[in-house]
C-alpha positions as CSV (number, residue, x, y, z in Angstrom):
1,M,0.0,0.0,0.0
2,T,3.0,2.3,0.0
3,D,2.9,2.9,-3.8
4,I,3.6,6.6,-3.8
5,R,2.8,8.3,-7.1
6,H,3.9,11.6,-8.5
7,E,2.2,14.0,-10.8
8,E,3.0,17.5,-12.1
9,V,0.5,19.6,-14.0
10,G,1.7,23.1,-15.0
11,H,3.5,24.7,-12.0
12,R,1.9,22.4,-9.4
13,G,2.9,18.9,-8.4
14,S,2.3,16.3,-5.7
15,F,3.4,13.0,-4.3
16,F,0.5,11.0,-3.2
17,L,-1.0,7.7,-2.1
18,E,-4.4,6.9,-3.7
19,Q,-6.7,4.0,-2.9
20,D,-10.0,3.4,-4.7
21,S,-9.7,6.8,-6.4
22,K,-9.3,8.6,-3.0
23,R,-6.2,10.4,-2.0
24,L,-5.2,9.1,1.4
25,A,-2.0,11.1,1.7
26,E,-0.5,13.9,-0.3
27,M,2.5,16.3,-0.3
28,T,2.2,19.2,-2.7
29,Y,4.6,21.6,-4.3
30,S,4.8,24.5,-6.7
31,R,7.5,24.9,-9.2
32,A,9.5,28.1,-8.9
33,N,11.6,27.4,-12.0
34,A,13.0,24.5,-14.0
35,A,15.4,23.5,-11.2
36,L,13.5,24.5,-8.0
37,V,10.3,23.4,-6.3
38,I,8.7,24.6,-3.1
39,I,7.0,22.0,-0.9
40,D,4.1,23.8,0.6
41,H,1.7,21.2,2.2
42,T,1.5,17.7,3.5
43,E,-1.8,16.0,4.4
44,V,-2.4,12.4,5.7
45,S,-5.8,10.9,6.2
46,K,-7.0,9.8,9.6
47,E,-6.8,6.2,8.5
48,L,-3.0,6.5,8.0
49,A,-2.2,8.9,10.8
50,G,0.8,7.9,12.9
51,Q,2.1,5.4,10.4
52,G,5.0,7.4,9.0
53,M,3.2,8.2,5.7
54,G,4.2,11.9,5.8
55,R,7.8,10.8,5.9
56,T,7.3,8.3,3.2
57,L,5.9,11.1,1.0
58,L,8.9,13.3,1.8
59,D,11.4,10.4,1.1
60,A,9.7,10.0,-2.4
61,A,10.1,13.7,-3.0
62,V,13.8,13.7,-1.9
63,Q,14.5,10.7,-4.2
64,W,12.8,12.4,-7.1
65,A,14.7,15.7,-6.4
66,R,18.0,13.8,-6.4
67,Q,17.2,11.9,-9.7
68,T,16.0,15.0,-11.5
69,K,18.7,17.4,-10.0
70,T,15.9,19.6,-8.6
71,K,16.5,21.7,-5.5
72,V,13.8,22.1,-2.9
73,M,12.6,24.9,-0.7
74,V,10.1,24.3,2.1
75,T,7.2,26.2,3.5
76,C,5.3,23.2,4.8
77,A,5.8,22.9,8.6
78,F,5.9,19.1,8.5
79,A,8.6,18.9,5.8
80,N,10.6,21.6,7.4
81,A,10.6,19.7,10.7
82,Q,11.8,16.6,8.9
83,F,14.7,18.4,7.2
84,A,15.6,19.9,10.6
85,K,15.8,16.4,12.2
86,D,17.5,14.5,9.4
87,P,20.8,15.9,7.9
88,S,20.9,13.0,5.4
89,I,18.2,14.5,3.2
90,R,19.4,18.1,3.3
91,D,21.4,17.8,0.1
92,V,18.3,18.6,-1.9
93,L,17.7,21.9,-0.1
94,A,18.2,25.1,-2.1
């Protein structure tokens, strides 16, 4: 059930977990330019609360950023706290 998907339409994108056409968890971003995105929101459904799904979304975003050589800025409080706690993912920060 941890099949995180990614989509980007225009200047907006997200990493998400969907089940039965319902988004159960989502981390959204906006694209500032070709090489920079701003993670602005993370939301996890009550069914998945406390199971580490927010971090799973962030890990998918970090992996994608590394693969695409995209830098990340953060306005989302959850993502910001994760970057503060874990130096191993800070290489993608702008």
